C-alpha positions as CSV (number, residue, x, y, z in Angstrom):
1,M,106.1,-80.6,118.0
2,E,108.0,-83.9,118.0
3,K,109.2,-82.8,114.9
4,N,111.2,-80.1,116.2
5,T,112.5,-82.4,119.5
6,I,114.0,-84.8,116.8
7,D,115.8,-81.5,114.9
8,A,117.0,-80.3,118.3
9,H,118.2,-83.6,119.6
10,K,119.8,-84.5,116.1
11,Q,121.7,-81.1,115.9
12,S,123.0,-81.4,119.6
13,T,124.4,-85.0,118.9
14,D,126.1,-84.5,115.9
15,P,129.6,-83.0,116.0
16,K,130.8,-79.6,115.0
17,P,131.4,-79.1,111.1
18,W,135.0,-79.0,110.4
19,K,136.4,-75.5,109.8
20,G,140.0,-76.0,108.4
21,Y,143.6,-75.9,110.3
22,T,144.4,-73.1,113.0
23,I,147.3,-70.6,111.9
24,D,149.4,-72.6,114.6
25,E,148.7,-76.1,113.1
26,L,149.5,-74.8,109.8
27,R,152.8,-73.5,111.1
28,Y,153.3,-76.5,113.1
29,Q,153.1,-78.6,109.6
30,Q,154.8,-76.4,107.7
31,A,157.5,-76.5,110.2
32,Y,157.5,-80.6,110.6
33,T,157.8,-80.7,106.6
34,A,160.3,-78.4,106.2
35,V,162.2,-80.6,109.0
36,R,161.6,-83.9,107.2
37,M,162.6,-82.5,104.1
38,Q,165.6,-81.3,105.3
39,I,166.3,-84.9,106.8
40,D,165.5,-86.5,103.6
41,R,167.9,-84.3,101.6
42,Q,170.8,-85.1,104.2
43,K,170.2,-88.8,103.9
44,L,170.4,-88.3,99.9
45,M,173.8,-86.9,100.5
46,S,175.0,-89.4,102.2
47,T,173.9,-91.8,99.9
48,A,175.1,-90.4,96.7
49,S,178.3,-89.3,98.8
50,Q,178.8,-93.3,99.6
51,M,177.7,-94.0,95.6
52,K,180.4,-92.1,94.2
53,G,183.3,-93.4,96.0
54,G,181.9,-97.1,95.0
55,M,183.3,-97.0,91.1
56,S,186.8,-96.7,91.1
57,T,187.6,-100.3,89.3
58,F,188.9,-99.3,86.3
59,K,192.5,-98.7,87.1
60,G,193.9,-98.3,83.3
61,A,196.8,-96.1,82.7
62,G,195.8,-93.7,80.1
63,L,193.5,-90.6,80.2
64,I,190.4,-93.1,79.5
65,G,191.4,-95.0,82.6
66,R,191.9,-91.8,84.6
67,L,188.4,-90.4,83.4
68,L,186.7,-93.7,83.9
69,S,188.0,-94.3,87.6
70,N,186.3,-90.9,88.7
71,L,182.8,-91.5,87.4
72,S,179.9,-93.1,89.6
73,Y,176.7,-95.0,89.3
74,I,175.1,-91.7,88.0
75,D,177.4,-91.7,85.4
76,Y,177.6,-95.0,84.4
77,A,173.8,-95.0,84.2
78,F,173.3,-92.0,82.1
79,M,176.1,-93.3,79.6
80,A,174.4,-96.5,79.4
81,F,170.9,-94.6,78.9
82,R,172.2,-92.4,76.2
83,I,174.1,-95.5,74.1
84,G,171.3,-97.6,74.5
85,R,168.7,-95.1,73.1
86,Q,171.3,-94.6,70.2
87,V,171.5,-98.5,69.7
88,F,168.0,-98.9,69.5
89,R,167.4,-96.0,67.2
90,L,170.0,-98.3,65.4
91,F,167.9,-101.3,65.2
92,R,164.4,-99.4,64.8
93,R,165.5,-98.2,61.3
């Protein structure tokens, strides 16, 4: 008899097992995530536009000067990566 009393007491004090999110909670999470992604996208676009205007140090008069004056930080990083990879291949052989 004591065993039944202990089991009944134990079951009544245990919290209900979690059965997942409701539809409303899932929709809220989806909307919250979409808004957070949009805010992050706007921040990224703002940062990229600020960086794009920052690399105009080459004021040459020729074609190369005009090309280099329109490059951004990302373009310089990409060019450095490609040139570095080619130089590494030369020294590796």
